[in-house]
N, C-alpha and C positions, 0 to 999 in steps of 0.2 A: 503493500500500500503506499503510496506517495504521501510525504509530509502535509500537513492540512493547514498549520498555524504557526505564526511566529511564536516565540517565548522571550521573556525578560528574565535573565537568570540574575539572581540577587546573591551576592555573598552575604552572611549574616551580622557579623561584628563587625561593626564601623561602618556598615552600609545601611542594611535594614534595620539594625538596631544601633544603639550608641556605643561607641567602643568602650570595651571592658576588657581586662587582661584576664584571660583563662576563666570565663564566666562559668558559674557551676550552680546556679539556683536560679529557678524561673524569675525572680525579682532582679537578677543581673540583666535581663534582656527588657530593655525599654526602646520602643520605637523611635526612629529618628522623626524630628519635627515635620510637618507638611508634607508626609509622603502619602498618606492614606487617599486623597482624592486624587492622585495621580495613578496609583496603584488599582483603584476601581475602576478609572477611565480606561486604562491600559486593558484590564479583561473585558469590562462590559462594551465599551465602544470600538476596541480595536481587536478584540477577540483573542488577545496574547496569552498564552499560559504564564504563571506566574510560579516561576522554580526556584526554591532557596538551594545554594551549592556553597557548601561548608567545609572547609578543613576544621577538623577537631581533634586536633594532637593531643587535649589533656585527656581524651580515652587512652591513648598510648602510653601516655606519661603517668596513667594513674592517679591523675587530679579529680577524676569524677568517673562514674559508670554509666553503663548504657542507661540504667532506670533513670539517672539524674538527667541525662540528655532527653530522654523521652519526655520528663516533666518539663524541662525548659521549652520543648517544642509543642507541647499541648499548650503551654503558658502563651508562646509566641501566636500560635493560631487563635486563641482566645482574644488577644489583644487585638489582632488584625480583624476578627471577626467584629468585634464592638463598632469598627468604622466600615463594617460591610464588606470586608475584603477576604477573599479566600484564596489561599495557596492551593496550587495544582499537585505540589511535590515538594518534599525536602530531601535531599540528596547531601549524605555525609561521608566525608573521609574521614575514619578514625586512626588512620596510619602515621607513623613517624619513624624514621630510622632510628633517632634516639630515644625512642620509647623503653619502658619497661616491661609492659603487659604482654606476654607471650601471645604471639599471632598477631598483635597489632605494631609490634617494633620492627617493620621494615618499611622499604621503599615500594612504591606502589603505581600503578597507572591512574589512579583517581585524585591523588594530591596536587590542588593546583600548585604549579604551573601546567601541571598534565590536564588533557582536556575530557578524562576520562567519565566524569560526573555528568558534564554536558553532552557527551557522546550517549551515554546510558539514557539521560533523560528523553534525547531527540529520538532515540529507537524506541523507547517505552511507551511516550506520550504523543509519538508521530509529529514531531516538531520539525519546522524548517529553519535549519541554522543559518540559512543565507539571510533570513529576515529576522532573525534573532540578536538581542543585545545583551551584553554580558556587563553589570554594572558591579563594580567594586571599587575598593579603597586600598588596594595594593596592586603593585607590578604583576604579581603572580595571577590576579584575576584577570587582568588586561592580556596577559599570555595565554592564559586559559581559554579565554573567549576567541583570540585570534587563532588559536591553534584548532579551534572547534569550527572555526568560517564564520563567526559572529562579529558584528559590529561592538564596539567595545567604549563604555565610559568609566573614566577614572575619576572618582569623586574624593574629597578632603583635602587635607593639606599635602599629602604626596601628590595628588595631582598637578601641582605646579612644577613638579621637577622637570627637569628637561631631558631628552632621551640622549643616551649616550653611545658610542660606537659599539656595536655588539650587546647593547643592552635589550630589554624587553620592548616588543612591538609598539610603536605607537598608538594611543587610542585614538578612536574615532572623533571623542568628545573628552573634555576635562572640565569638570565644574567643582565648586566650592562644596557643594551640597548635593545630597541624594536628591533631594525633592525637585532641584534644578535640573539634574540629569534626568528625570523621570519626565519632566515636562518636555525636556528637549525629545525624548524617544516618543512620547506621545504625538509630536509634531511629525517625527521622521514616518510612524505608522500610519499616520494620516494622510500622507502625501501620496 
């Protein structure tokens, strides 16, 4: 079957939610300001899937467990639902080569900047990567989106950085806030 719709892939920490160092409790996940109307518009008016793709090395490092992560994501979905926003899926990379948890302490194809989570979502949700966007606050987000064939938006303080020779791909868009990036993505999908 052919892909049927675009997606907006969203990094979690620092993009969809306010930045926290290794969040491990539901209350650590606080939505970025001004994002909910744009997320709702992307889904309802532009038919875009909303997909979270998040590196969670805290699992491999033993800082929190799978039940803690599940509770955080239930909280995240509830916070978004309060604004009538529904996520299509959440994809998590639990791996890290420096981890201490057996089975998770390894390199993988899903940890951003690798595109594994985006490619898996595209296959499972029938997404058109050429019409999709990856929005994140790190170069690894931009690189994962570029490798998957998406346009990319780099948000936050790091977005002002200039590309260096041999560095990560240059993002399609750089903005100070996630809300600004989502507004620009809405305009792009409306064109």
